[in-house]
N, CA and C atoms of all chains as a GROMACS GRO file, in nm:
protein
  591
    1MET      N    1   5.410   4.542  -0.136
    1MET     CA    2   5.416   4.439  -0.162
    1MET      C    3   5.509   4.430  -0.245
    2LYS      N    4   5.584   4.318  -0.207
    2LYS     CA    5   5.711   4.298  -0.307
    2LYS      C    6   5.630   4.262  -0.450
    3GLN      N    7   5.687   4.284  -0.544
    3GLN     CA    8   5.636   4.280  -0.700
    3GLN      C    9   5.642   4.144  -0.703
    4ILE      N   10   5.585   4.062  -0.724
    4ILE     CA   11   5.543   3.865  -0.754
    4ILE      C   12   5.658   3.885  -0.941
    5SER      N   13   5.749   3.828  -0.977
    5SER     CA   14   5.756   3.862  -1.086
    5SER      C   15   5.773   3.644  -1.126
    6MET      N   16   5.689   3.648  -1.273
    6MET     CA   17   5.665   3.535  -1.297
    6MET      C   18   5.651   3.543  -1.439
    7ASN      N   19   5.642   3.388  -1.519
    7ASN     CA   20   5.662   3.391  -1.640
    7ASN      C   21   5.509   3.382  -1.644
    8VAL      N   22   5.432   3.519  -1.744
    8VAL     CA   23   5.320   3.529  -1.770
    8VAL      C   24   5.265   3.394  -1.858
    9GLU      N   25   5.320   3.296  -1.926
    9GLU     CA   26   5.262   3.273  -2.049
    9GLU      C   27   5.222   3.136  -1.964
   10SER      N   28   5.342   3.088  -1.862
   10SER     CA   29   5.314   2.940  -1.814
   10SER      C   30   5.197   2.961  -1.723
   11ARG      N   31   5.226   3.098  -1.621
   11ARG     CA   32   5.083   3.108  -1.528
   11ARG      C   33   4.997   3.180  -1.640
   12LYS      N   34   4.955   3.186  -1.717
   12LYS     CA   35   4.822   3.153  -1.769
   12LYS      C   36   4.780   3.050  -1.881
   13LYS      N   37   4.917   2.984  -1.831
   13LYS     CA   38   4.834   2.838  -1.891
   13LYS      C   39   4.781   2.723  -1.755
   14ALA      N   40   4.899   2.773  -1.633
   14ALA     CA   41   4.840   2.739  -1.468
   14ALA      C   42   4.709   2.733  -1.497
   15LEU      N   43   4.619   2.872  -1.521
   15LEU     CA   44   4.530   2.918  -1.447
   15LEU      C   45   4.447   2.848  -1.538
   16ARG      N   46   4.446   2.843  -1.680
   16ARG     CA   47   4.370   2.823  -1.748
   16ARG      C   48   4.336   2.698  -1.698
   17TYR      N   49   4.452   2.573  -1.671
   17TYR     CA   50   4.406   2.413  -1.602
   17TYR      C   51   4.330   2.445  -1.522
   18PHE      N   52   4.384   2.531  -1.398
   18PHE     CA   53   4.279   2.533  -1.282
   18PHE      C   54   4.143   2.562  -1.354
   19PHE      N   55   4.114   2.695  -1.378
   19PHE     CA   56   4.030   2.712  -1.397
   19PHE      C   57   3.918   2.628  -1.448
   20GLY      N   58   3.959   2.581  -1.603
   20GLY     CA   59   3.834   2.480  -1.679
   20GLY      C   60   3.755   2.380  -1.540
   21LYS      N   61   3.874   2.318  -1.445
   21LYS     CA   62   3.856   2.212  -1.385
   21LYS      C   63   3.698   2.233  -1.307
   22VAL      N   64   3.763   2.400  -1.232
   22VAL     CA   65   3.656   2.466  -1.149
   22VAL      C   66   3.525   2.511  -1.235
   23VAL      N   67   3.528   2.569  -1.373
   23VAL     CA   68   3.351   2.614  -1.388
   23VAL      C   69   3.321   2.508  -1.473
   24ASP      N   70   3.369   2.363  -1.522
   24ASP     CA   71   3.336   2.260  -1.622
   24ASP      C   72   3.182   2.218  -1.503
   25PRO      N   73   3.202   2.180  -1.376
   25PRO     CA   74   3.076   2.168  -1.302
   25PRO      C   75   2.977   2.245  -1.272
   26LEU      N   76   3.009   2.323  -1.336
   26LEU     CA   77   2.931   2.481  -1.289
   26LEU      C   78   2.824   2.486  -1.460
   27GLY      N   79   2.905   2.425  -1.546
   27GLY     CA   80   2.812   2.442  -1.641
   27GLY      C   81   2.858   2.526  -1.740
   28PHE      N   82   2.978   2.594  -1.725
   28PHE     CA   83   3.054   2.645  -1.817
   28PHE      C   84   3.180   2.612  -1.885
   29LYS      N   85   3.232   2.718  -1.960
   29LYS     CA   86   3.336   2.670  -2.054
   29LYS      C   87   3.399   2.784  -2.089
   30PHE      N   88   3.487   2.796  -2.109
   30PHE     CA   89   3.594   2.922  -2.158
   30PHE      C   90   3.520   2.990  -2.298
   31THR      N   91   3.512   3.083  -2.327
   31THR     CA   92   3.525   3.156  -2.379
   31THR      C   93   3.580   3.084  -2.559
   32PRO      N   94   3.494   3.124  -2.680
   32PRO     CA   95   3.490   3.042  -2.749
   32PRO      C   96   3.617   3.144  -2.830
   33ASP      N   97   3.619   3.279  -2.796
   33ASP     CA   98   3.686   3.366  -2.845
   33ASP      C   99   3.822   3.390  -2.767
   34GLU      N  100   3.916   3.359  -2.874
   34GLU     CA  101   4.044   3.246  -2.849
   34GLU      C  102   4.081   3.422  -2.788
   35GLU      N  103   4.087   3.548  -2.850
   35GLU     CA  104   4.203   3.664  -2.822
   35GLU      C  105   4.145   3.778  -2.747
   36LEU      N  106   3.953   3.730  -2.682
   36LEU     CA  107   3.980   3.823  -2.542
   36LEU      C  108   4.016   3.714  -2.429
   37MET      N  109   4.012   3.569  -2.486
   37MET     CA  110   4.019   3.457  -2.374
   37MET      C  111   4.192   3.523  -2.329
   38ASN      N  112   4.247   3.511  -2.423
   38ASN     CA  113   4.448   3.534  -2.382
   38ASN      C  114   4.463   3.670  -2.332
   39PHE      N  115   4.378   3.724  -2.350
   39PHE     CA  116   4.386   3.915  -2.317
   39PHE      C  117   4.320   3.898  -2.146
   40LEU      N  118   4.230   3.869  -2.144
   40LEU     CA  119   4.169   3.815  -1.983
   40LEU      C  120   4.283   3.780  -1.928
   41LEU      N  121   4.260   3.658  -1.948
   41LEU     CA  122   4.427   3.571  -1.878
   41LEU      C  123   4.553   3.653  -1.846
   42GLU      N  124   4.575   3.757  -1.934
   42GLU     CA  125   4.655   3.813  -1.898
   42GLU      C  126   4.662   3.888  -1.836
   43GLN      N  127   4.518   3.962  -1.798
   43GLN     CA  128   4.493   4.064  -1.714
   43GLN      C  129   4.542   3.987  -1.614
   44GLU      N  130   4.462   3.874  -1.582
   44GLU     CA  131   4.447   3.851  -1.458
   44GLU      C  132   4.609   3.821  -1.417
   45VAL      N  133   4.659   3.755  -1.537
   45VAL     CA  134   4.820   3.723  -1.450
   45VAL      C  135   4.911   3.870  -1.372
   46ILE      N  136   4.838   3.954  -1.433
   46ILE     CA  137   4.928   4.093  -1.390
   46ILE      C  138   4.850   4.145  -1.275
   47LEU      N  139   4.659   4.132  -1.276
   47LEU     CA  140   4.642   4.185  -1.116
   47LEU      C  141   4.693   4.058  -1.045
   48GLU      N  142   4.721   3.961  -1.028
   48GLU     CA  143   4.801   3.863  -1.021
   48GLU      C  144   4.938   3.898  -0.885
   49GLY      N  145   4.988   3.921  -1.013
   49GLY     CA  146   5.125   3.996  -0.980
   49GLY      C  147   5.144   4.101  -0.900
   50LYS      N  148   5.002   4.210  -0.870
   50LYS     CA  149   4.978   4.327  -0.821
   50LYS      C  150   4.950   4.303  -0.696
   51HIS      N  151   4.844   4.178  -0.725
   51HIS     CA  152   4.767   4.218  -0.569
   51HIS      C  153   4.791   4.044  -0.499
   52GLY      N  154   4.884   3.958  -0.568
   52GLY     CA  155   4.839   3.844  -0.523
   52GLY      C  156   4.748   3.757  -0.556
   53ILE      N  157   4.620   3.776  -0.635
   53ILE     CA  158   4.524   3.738  -0.632
   53ILE      C  159   4.470   3.748  -0.777
   54PRO      N  160   4.431   3.697  -0.870
   54PRO     CA  161   4.397   3.651  -1.009
   54PRO      C  162   4.243   3.743  -0.995
   55PHE      N  163   4.185   3.877  -0.965
   55PHE     CA  164   4.081   3.936  -0.977
   55PHE      C  165   4.050   3.942  -1.106
   56CYS      N  166   3.903   3.995  -1.102
   56CYS     CA  167   3.817   3.984  -1.259
   56CYS      C  168   3.869   4.066  -1.271
   57PRO      N  169   3.920   4.086  -1.408
   57PRO     CA  170   3.970   4.244  -1.490
   57PRO      C  171   3.876   4.358  -1.456
   58CYS      N  172   3.740   4.295  -1.474
   58CYS     CA  173   3.591   4.363  -1.502
   58CYS      C  174   3.546   4.428  -1.396
   59GLN      N  175   3.572   4.457  -1.295
   59GLN     CA  176   3.530   4.466  -1.178
   59GLN      C  177   3.601   4.505  -1.059
   60PRO      N  178   3.508   4.639  -1.017
   60PRO     CA  179   3.637   4.702  -0.885
   60PRO      C  180   3.676   4.659  -0.805
   61LEU      N  181   3.757   4.691  -0.760
   61LEU     CA  182   3.827   4.630  -0.574
   61LEU      C  183   3.767   4.710  -0.514
   62ARG      N  184   3.721   4.676  -0.367
   62ARG     CA  185   3.646   4.785  -0.307
   62ARG      C  186   3.747   4.781  -0.187
   63HIS      N  187   3.884   4.722  -0.159
   63HIS     CA  188   3.946   4.760  -0.027
   63HIS      C  189   3.830   4.767   0.105
   64ASP      N  190   3.783   4.600   0.018
   64ASP     CA  191   3.673   4.514   0.186
   64ASP      C  192   3.646   4.409   0.166
   65ARG      N  193   3.755   4.307   0.156
   65ARG     CA  194   3.768   4.144   0.202
   65ARG      C  195   3.632   4.091   0.154
   66SER      N  196   3.543   4.091   0.230
   66SER     CA  197   3.453   4.022   0.183
   66SER      C  198   3.381   4.081   0.029
   67ARG      N  199   3.367   4.186  -0.008
   67ARG     CA  200   3.356   4.167  -0.136
   67ARG      C  201   3.449   4.164  -0.254
   68ASP      N  202   3.552   4.200  -0.177
   68ASP     CA  203   3.665   4.200  -0.293
   68ASP      C  204   3.685   4.034  -0.289
   69MET      N  205   3.679   3.944  -0.250
   69MET     CA  206   3.664   3.765  -0.241
   69MET      C  207   3.539   3.739  -0.355
   70GLN      N  208   3.488   3.839  -0.361
   70GLN     CA  209   3.355   3.781  -0.422
   70GLN      C  210   3.356   3.793  -0.596
   71ILE      N  211   3.531   3.851  -0.571
   71ILE     CA  212   3.537   3.877  -0.736
   71ILE      C  213   3.660   3.801  -0.814
   72VAL      N  214   3.701   3.746  -0.740
   72VAL     CA  215   3.812   3.656  -0.750
   72VAL      C  216   3.795   3.573  -0.874
   73CYS      N  217   3.860   3.537  -0.923
   73CYS     CA  218   3.845   3.476  -1.093
   73CYS      C  219   3.864   3.288  -1.005
   74PRO      N  220   3.739   3.224  -1.082
   74PRO     CA  221   3.610   3.219  -1.141
   74PRO      C  222   3.539   3.251  -1.026
   75CYS      N  223   3.468   3.335  -1.034
   75CYS     CA  224   3.382   3.455  -0.972
   75CYS      C  225   3.219   3.356  -0.972
   76ILE      N  226   3.194   3.312  -1.097
   76ILE     CA  227   3.071   3.247  -1.052
   76ILE      C  228   2.997   3.260  -0.975
   77PRO      N  229   3.054   3.162  -0.877
   77PRO     CA  230   2.972   3.056  -0.771
   77PRO      C  231   2.903   3.191  -0.717
   78PHE      N  232   2.952   3.316  -0.737
   78PHE     CA  233   2.925   3.436  -0.582
   78PHE      C  234   2.798   3.480  -0.711
   79HIS      N  235   2.784   3.518  -0.786
   79HIS     CA  236   2.647   3.556  -0.923
   79HIS      C  237   2.614   3.441  -0.981
   80ARG      N  238   2.554   3.355  -0.922
   80ARG     CA  239   2.519   3.243  -1.028
   80ARG      C  240   2.411   3.285  -1.133
   81ASN      N  241   2.316   3.352  -1.048
   81ASN     CA  242   2.150   3.370  -1.111
   81ASN      C  243   2.241   3.436  -1.210
   82HIS      N  244   2.262   3.549  -1.153
   82HIS     CA  245   2.290   3.680  -1.276
   82HIS      C  246   2.371   3.636  -1.415
   83PHE      N  247   2.478   3.511  -1.390
   83PHE     CA  248   2.537   3.494  -1.472
   83PHE      C  249   2.484   3.384  -1.568
   84ASP      N  250   2.423   3.310  -1.522
   84ASP     CA  251   2.339   3.240  -1.563
   84ASP      C  252   2.211   3.304  -1.643
   85SER      N  253   2.142   3.449  -1.600
   85SER     CA  254   2.091   3.509  -1.718
   85SER      C  255   2.128   3.559  -1.789
   86ILE      N  256   2.248   3.548  -1.807
   86ILE     CA  257   2.307   3.646  -1.960
   86ILE      C  258   2.433   3.563  -1.982
   87LYS      N  259   2.422   3.449  -1.968
   87LYS     CA  260   2.494   3.331  -1.994
   87LYS      C  261   2.621   3.368  -2.022
   88ARG      N  262   2.701   3.390  -1.964
   88ARG     CA  263   2.856   3.462  -1.954
   88ARG      C  264   2.871   3.516  -1.798
   89CYS      N  265   2.994   3.546  -1.805
   89CYS     CA  266   3.069   3.579  -1.635
   89CYS      C  267   3.038   3.715  -1.703
   90TRP      N  268   3.114   3.843  -1.596
   90TRP     CA  269   3.076   3.973  -1.646
   90TRP      C  270   3.162   3.992  -1.732
   91CYS      N  271   3.318   3.935  -1.773
   91CYS     CA  272   3.411   4.012  -1.859
   91CYS      C  273   3.429   3.928  -1.936
   92GLY      N  274   3.356   3.762  -1.899
   92GLY     CA  275   3.325   3.707  -2.095
   92GLY      C  276   3.432   3.585  -2.082
   93LEU      N  277   3.474   3.576  -1.992
   93LEU     CA  278   3.610   3.466  -2.008
   93LEU      C  279   3.494   3.341  -1.997
   94PHE      N  280   3.424   3.316  -1.951
   94PHE     CA  281   3.318   3.202  -1.950
   94PHE      C  282   3.210   3.206  -1.988
   95VAL      N  283   3.170   3.128  -2.060
   95VAL     CA  284   3.014   3.133  -2.098
   95VAL      C  285   2.918   2.966  -2.075
   96HIS      N  286   2.844   3.007  -2.128
   96HIS     CA  287   2.734   2.849  -2.054
   96HIS      C  288   2.784   2.776  -2.201
   97LYS      N  289   2.799   2.656  -2.200
   97LYS     CA  290   2.851   2.542  -2.250
   97LYS      C  291   2.796   2.536  -2.399
   98ASP      N  292   2.673   2.557  -2.441
   98ASP     CA  293   2.583   2.553  -2.530
   98ASP      C  294   2.610   2.694  -2.627
   99VAL      N  295   2.718   2.796  -2.557
   99VAL     CA  296   2.704   2.939  -2.639
   99VAL      C  297   2.788   2.900  -2.740
  100LEU      N  298   2.758   2.895  -2.858
  100LEU     CA  299   2.921   2.942  -3.006
  100LEU      C  300   2.910   3.065  -3.036
  101ASP      N  301   2.823   3.168  -3.006
  101ASP     CA  302   2.850   3.329  -3.079
  101ASP      C  303   2.878   3.363  -2.949
  102PRO      N  304   2.999   3.430  -2.853
  102PRO     CA  305   3.014   3.496  -2.731
  102PRO      C  306   2.966   3.612  -2.824
  103ASP      N  307   2.984   3.688  -2.904
  103ASP     CA  308   2.951   3.841  -2.938
  103ASP      C  309   2.814   3.848  -2.873
  104LYS      N  310   2.728   3.779  -2.968
  104LYS     CA  311   2.615   3.796  -2.932
  104LYS      C  312   2.509   3.829  -2.751
  105LEU      N  313   2.608   3.806  -2.679
  105LEU     CA  314   2.564   3.821  -2.512
  105LEU      C  315   2.581   3.924  -2.508
  106PRO      N  316   2.472   3.977  -2.446
  106PRO     CA  317   2.451   4.154  -2.387
  106PRO      C  318   2.507   4.142  -2.266
  107GLN      N  319   2.603   4.200  -2.186
  107GLN     CA  320   2.667   4.280  -2.093
  107GLN      C  321   2.546   4.361  -2.009
  108LEU      N  322   2.485   4.308  -1.951
  108LEU     CA  323   2.369   4.295  -1.870
  108LEU      C  324   2.402   4.348  -1.766
  109PRO      N  325   2.373   4.388  -1.632
  109PRO     CA  326   2.406   4.446  -1.506
  109PRO      C  327   2.278   4.385  -1.413
  110PRO      N  328   2.328   4.317  -1.284
  110PRO     CA  329   2.213   4.217  -1.235
  110PRO      C  330   2.055   4.318  -1.230
  111VAL      N  331   2.114   4.429  -1.185
  111VAL     CA  332   1.954   4.486  -1.231
  111VAL      C  333   1.902   4.497  -1.365
  112GLU      N  334   1.890   4.509  -1.446
  112GLU     CA  335   1.836   4.473  -1.626
  112GLU      C  336   1.886   4.353  -1.629
  113VAL      N  337   1.874   4.252  -1.556
  113VAL     CA  338   1.791   4.089  -1.560
  113VAL      C  339   1.743   4.045  -1.481
  114SER      N  340   1.614   3.973  -1.556
  114SER     CA  341   1.539   3.868  -1.419
  114SER      C  342   1.605   3.783  -1.430
  115HIS      N  343   1.612   3.739  -1.236
  115HIS     CA  344   1.630   3.599  -1.195
  115HIS      C  345   1.558   3.503  -1.193
  116GLU      N  346   1.534   3.394  -1.218
  116GLU     CA  347   1.364   3.289  -1.245
  116GLU      C  348   1.461   3.227  -1.122
  117MET      N  349   2.571   6.946  -2.724
  117MET     CA  350   2.590   6.792  -2.694
  117MET      C  351   2.642   6.771  -2.556
  118LYS      N  352   2.592   6.565  -2.565
  118LYS     CA  353   2.574   6.521  -2.415
  118LYS      C  354   2.674   6.510  -2.372
  119ASN      N  355   2.649   6.492  -2.196
  119ASN     CA  356   2.790   6.490  -2.185
  119ASN      C  357   2.811   6.357  -2.149
  120VAL      N  358   2.940   6.308  -2.108
  120VAL     CA  359   2.967   6.148  -2.103
  120VAL      C  360   3.021   6.093  -2.040
  121ARG      N  361   3.036   6.024  -1.938
  121ARG     CA  362   3.112   6.011  -1.807
  121ARG      C  363   3.107   5.901  -1.852
  122ILE      N  364   3.278   5.846  -1.832
  122ILE     CA  365   3.286   5.695  -1.828
  122ILE      C  366   3.371   5.669  -1.696
  123TYR      N  367   3.330   5.557  -1.632
  123TYR     CA  368   3.422   5.537  -1.495
  123TYR      C  369   3.473   5.345  -1.602
  124THR      N  370   3.601   5.349  -1.582
  124THR     CA  371   3.694   5.248  -1.674
  124THR      C  372   3.768   5.184  -1.598
  125LEU      N  373   3.820   5.061  -1.629
  125LEU     CA  374   3.940   4.997  -1.538
  125LEU      C  375   4.036   4.917  -1.636
  126SER      N  376   4.157   5.028  -1.598
  126SER     CA  377   4.264   4.983  -1.735
  126SER      C  378   4.274   4.827  -1.758
  127THR      N  379   4.232   4.717  -1.704
  127THR     CA  380   4.222   4.632  -1.699
  127THR      C  381   4.121   4.542  -1.842
  128CYS      N  382   4.047   4.603  -1.839
  128CYS     CA  383   3.898   4.537  -1.858
  128CYS      C  384   3.904   4.576  -2.043
  129PRO      N  385   3.882   4.475  -2.102
  129PRO     CA  386   3.858   4.503  -2.276
  129PRO      C  387   3.767   4.578  -2.284
  130TRP      N  388   3.646   4.539  -2.223
  130TRP     CA  389   3.476   4.578  -2.262
  130TRP      C  390   3.513   4.770  -2.216
  131CYS      N  391   3.607   4.804  -2.160
  131CYS     CA  392   3.608   4.960  -2.101
  131CYS      C  393   3.713   4.986  -2.202
  132ARG      N  394   3.754   4.929  -2.264
  132ARG     CA  395   3.852   4.954  -2.399
  132ARG      C  396   3.738   4.992  -2.529
  133LYS      N  397   3.683   4.862  -2.516
  133LYS     CA  398   3.570   4.894  -2.635
  133LYS      C  399   3.472   5.005  -2.650
  134THR      N  400   3.386   4.979  -2.510
  134THR     CA  401   3.335   5.175  -2.460
  134THR      C  402   3.340   5.240  -2.513
  135LYS      N  403   3.485   5.298  -2.482
  135LYS     CA  404   3.600   5.424  -2.504
  135LYS      C  405   3.615   5.437  -2.692
  136ASN      N  406   3.633   5.310  -2.717
  136ASN     CA  407   3.661   5.315  -2.894
  136ASN      C  408   3.529   5.332  -2.953
  137PHE      N  409   3.439   5.320  -2.888
  137PHE     CA  410   3.282   5.327  -2.916
  137PHE      C  411   3.262   5.473  -2.937
  138PHE      N  412   3.253   5.534  -2.801
  138PHE     CA  413   3.285   5.734  -2.774
  138PHE      C  414   3.366   5.729  -2.926
  139THR      N  415   3.460   5.713  -2.907
  139THR     CA  416   3.603   5.804  -2.995
  139THR      C  417   3.575   5.765  -3.156
  140GLU      N  418   3.479   5.682  -3.180
  140GLU     CA  419   3.505   5.642  -3.342
  140GLU      C  420   3.364   5.726  -3.411
  141HIS      N  421   3.286   5.760  -3.300
  141HIS     CA  422   3.126   5.791  -3.350
  141HIS      C  423   3.199   5.966  -3.275
  142LYS      N  424   3.313   5.996  -3.293
  142LYS     CA  425   3.373   6.115  -3.260
  142LYS      C  426   3.269   6.216  -3.115
  143ILE      N  427   3.240   6.165  -3.057
  143ILE     CA  428   3.147   6.186  -2.923
  143ILE      C  429   3.265   6.245  -2.811
  144PRO      N  430   3.268   6.376  -2.820
  144PRO     CA  431   3.414   6.410  -2.668
  144PRO      C  432   3.286   6.312  -2.550
  145PHE      N  433   3.390   6.256  -2.439
  145PHE     CA  434   3.374   6.216  -2.302
  145PHE      C  435   3.505   6.206  -2.209
  146THR      N  436   3.441   6.205  -2.093
  146THR     CA  437   3.635   6.202  -1.985
  146THR      C  438   3.569   6.093  -1.903
  147PHE      N  439   3.650   6.010  -1.888
  147PHE     CA  440   3.686   5.905  -1.845
  147PHE      C  441   3.784   5.885  -1.683
  148ILE      N  442   3.735   5.748  -1.618
  148ILE     CA  443   3.820   5.787  -1.482
  148ILE      C  444   3.863   5.617  -1.491
  149ASP      N  445   3.994   5.560  -1.530
  149ASP     CA  446   4.059   5.427  -1.481
  149ASP      C  447   4.077   5.424  -1.341
  150TYR      N  448   3.941   5.347  -1.316
  150TYR     CA  449   3.908   5.320  -1.141
  150TYR      C  450   4.016   5.279  -1.069
  151ASP      N  451   4.088   5.185  -1.135
  151ASP     CA  452   4.212   5.088  -1.087
  151ASP      C  453   4.310   5.158  -1.052
  152LEU      N  454   4.380   5.277  -1.126
  152LEU     CA  455   4.442   5.385  -1.212
  152LEU      C  456   4.397   5.505  -1.063
  153ALA      N  457   4.273   5.538  -1.011
  153ALA     CA  458   4.313   5.640  -0.952
  153ALA      C  459   4.351   5.625  -0.777
  154ASP      N  460   4.362   5.734  -0.726
  154ASP     CA  461   4.350   5.770  -0.581
  154ASP      C  462   4.214   5.638  -0.486
  155GLU      N  463   4.252   5.620  -0.353
  155GLU     CA  464   4.153   5.570  -0.275
  155GLU      C  465   4.025   5.655  -0.283
  156ALA      N  466   4.084   5.822  -0.252
  156ALA     CA  467   3.924   5.873  -0.241
  156ALA      C  468   3.882   5.887  -0.372
  157THR      N  469   3.945   5.864  -0.482
  157THR     CA  470   3.841   5.884  -0.580
  157THR      C  471   3.769   5.766  -0.625
  158GLN      N  472   3.864   5.635  -0.570
  158GLN     CA  473   3.788   5.537  -0.591
  158GLN      C  474   3.665   5.516  -0.489
  159ASN      N  475   3.699   5.584  -0.340
  159ASN     CA  476   3.524   5.556  -0.300
  159ASN      C  477   3.444   5.634  -0.366
  160ARG      N  478   3.479   5.724  -0.366
  160ARG     CA  479   3.336   5.832  -0.464
  160ARG      C  480   3.314   5.706  -0.538
  161ILE      N  481   3.371   5.669  -0.669
  161ILE     CA  482   3.314   5.616  -0.745
  161ILE      C  483   3.233   5.516  -0.716
  162SER      N  484   3.308   5.416  -0.605
  162SER     CA  485   3.227   5.311  -0.536
  162SER      C  486   3.092   5.341  -0.503
  163GLN      N  487   3.090   5.422  -0.435
  163GLN     CA  488   2.922   5.494  -0.377
  163GLN      C  489   2.866   5.497  -0.523
  164GLU      N  490   2.917   5.539  -0.603
  164GLU     CA  491   2.848   5.631  -0.720
  164GLU      C  492   2.744   5.476  -0.783
  165VAL      N  493   2.840   5.378  -0.824
  165VAL     CA  494   2.826   5.304  -0.920
  165VAL      C  495   2.761   5.157  -0.814
  166ASP      N  496   2.776   5.198  -0.662
  166ASP     CA  497   2.655   5.116  -0.611
  166ASP      C  498   2.511   5.175  -0.609
  167ALA      N  499   2.529   5.257  -0.594
  167ALA     CA  500   2.406   5.374  -0.595
  167ALA      C  501   2.287   5.296  -0.718
  168ALA      N  502   2.343   5.255  -0.842
  168ALA     CA  503   2.309   5.253  -0.917
  168ALA      C  504   2.277   5.092  -0.943
  169GLY      N  505   2.332   5.012  -0.847
  169GLY     CA  506   2.316   4.880  -0.872
  169GLY      C  507   2.461   4.794  -1.010
  170ALA      N  508   2.570   4.880  -1.005
  170ALA     CA  509   2.608   4.805  -1.090
  170ALA      C  510   2.748   4.745  -1.013
  171THR      N  511   2.794   4.643  -1.057
  171THR     CA  512   2.880   4.514  -0.943
  171THR      C  513   2.981   4.578  -1.056
  172GLY      N  514   2.983   4.561  -1.233
  172GLY     CA  515   3.107   4.567  -1.275
  172GLY      C  516   3.078   4.682  -1.366
  173PHE      N  517   3.206   4.747  -1.482
  173PHE     CA  518   3.275   4.838  -1.536
  173PHE      C  519   3.281   4.744  -1.690
  174PRO      N  520   3.191   4.857  -1.796
  174PRO     CA  521   3.248   5.019  -1.764
  174PRO      C  522   3.098   5.036  -1.718
  175PHE      N  523   3.068   5.145  -1.685
  175PHE     CA  524   2.965   5.237  -1.624
  175PHE      C  525   2.961   5.380  -1.696
  176VAL      N  526   2.880   5.430  -1.788
  176VAL     CA  527   2.843   5.502  -1.857
  176VAL      C  528   2.694   5.565  -1.846
  177ARG      N  529   2.809   5.754  -1.816
  177ARG     CA  530   2.669   5.846  -1.767
  177ARG      C  531   2.663   5.930  -1.906
  178ILE      N  532   2.521   5.894  -1.927
  178ILE     CA  533   2.493   6.002  -2.092
  178ILE      C  534   2.391   6.087  -1.994
  179ASN      N  535   2.432   6.228  -1.963
  179ASN     CA  536   2.388   6.355  -1.907
  179ASN      C  537   2.294   6.224  -1.764
  180ASP      N  538   2.182   6.245  -1.758
  180ASP     CA  539   2.156   6.178  -1.630
  180ASP      C  540   2.122   6.002  -1.681
  181GLU      N  541   2.134   5.982  -1.795
  181GLU     CA  542   2.076   5.825  -1.800
  181GLU      C  543   2.251   5.751  -1.744
  182VAL      N  544   2.193   5.659  -1.704
  182VAL     CA  545   2.352   5.554  -1.670
  182VAL      C  546   2.299   5.429  -1.692
  183ILE      N  547   2.439   5.427  -1.824
  183ILE     CA  548   2.420   5.247  -1.901
  183ILE      C  549   2.516   5.185  -1.826
  184ILE      N  550   2.527   5.055  -1.797
  184ILE     CA  551   2.618   4.994  -1.708
  184ILE      C  552   2.640   4.840  -1.816
  185GLY      N  553   2.786   4.811  -1.846
  185GLY     CA  554   2.830   4.746  -1.936
  185GLY      C  555   2.814   4.753  -2.058
  186TYR      N  556   2.896   4.729  -2.129
  186TYR     CA  557   2.901   4.767  -2.331
  186TYR      C  558   2.806   4.695  -2.352
  187GLN      N  559   2.716   4.809  -2.361
  187GLN     CA  560   2.630   4.781  -2.428
  187GLN      C  561   2.571   4.942  -2.577
  188PRO      N  562   2.646   4.907  -2.651
  188PRO     CA  563   2.611   5.012  -2.755
  188PRO      C  564   2.544   5.092  -2.858
  189GLU      N  565   2.433   4.955  -2.873
  189GLU     CA  566   2.314   5.026  -2.880
  189GLU      C  567   2.213   5.120  -2.823
  190ARG      N  568   2.263   5.112  -2.668
  190ARG     CA  569   2.167   5.194  -2.617
  190ARG      C  570   2.259   5.314  -2.575
  191TYR      N  571   2.397   5.340  -2.640
  191TYR     CA  572   2.457   5.482  -2.624
  191TYR      C  573   2.426   5.506  -2.743
  192SER      N  574   2.414   5.442  -2.850
  192SER     CA  575   2.339   5.518  -2.949
  192SER      C  576   2.256   5.595  -2.916
  193LYS      N  577   2.168   5.505  -2.850
  193LYS     CA  578   2.008   5.539  -2.840
  193LYS      C  579   2.014   5.677  -2.747
  194ALA      N  580   2.055   5.670  -2.686
  194ALA     CA  581   2.067   5.796  -2.529
  194ALA      C  582   2.170   5.909  -2.651
  195LEU      N  583   2.217   5.891  -2.705
  195LEU     CA  584   2.292   6.004  -2.785
  195LEU      C  585   2.186   6.065  -2.878
  196GLY      N  586   2.111   5.959  -2.938
  196GLY     CA  587   2.013   6.006  -3.072
  196GLY      C  588   2.139   5.983  -3.213
  197ILE      N  589   2.208   5.883  -3.215
  197ILE     CA  590   2.230   5.846  -3.321
  197ILE      C  591   2.220   5.708  -3.403
   0.00000   0.00000   0.00000
C-alpha cells in the first residue's frame, strides 16, 4: 500500500478537532495529561499513515475486519460498558468528563470489571 | 526467579511503562511487540490473549498468572517484591 505522507502536526490537530466532537456527547473528554494525549495522537497519525485508519495504539489488529473496526479511534461506542466502568478508554486518550487525575484510573480489562 | 513474558505494541505508551517497570526493578523478561511480529506469531498471540479475555495490551504473564493492562501493583504482588 503506498505510504501516505502527511504533516503529522496538522493531522493531529484535525484528529483532535474531529474526535472532540465525537466523544463529547458520549460523556468523554481528552485526557488532561497533555503529554500522553500528544503521544497517542502521534501514534494514531502513524497508524493512519500505515493502515489508512487511525487505529487504537494499544489494541491489536486481528486481520479480521469486523474486529478491527471496533478499535478505530474513537472506539468508545464499541466498548461502552467497559470504558464507563474504568472511566477511560483503553489507551487513555479519553476519560470521563469528571476525571481530573487520570493517573488514578486503573487500566482494567473487561474480565476484571463489573458492568452494571 | 519468576518467568516473565510480555506481549506489547510498539505504539502503546502503557506497554512502554510496563517494560520500564520490570527494567527498573531489575526483573528479567522477554517481550514481543505484536505489531512488529510476523502474521503467524500474531495469530498465535491473538489466540492466547483471546483465551484470557484480553482486548488490549500490555499482556503480562508471570509464571502462570496473567495480568492484562498496566497494573504495577499486581506485578509487584505476583513477583513478591
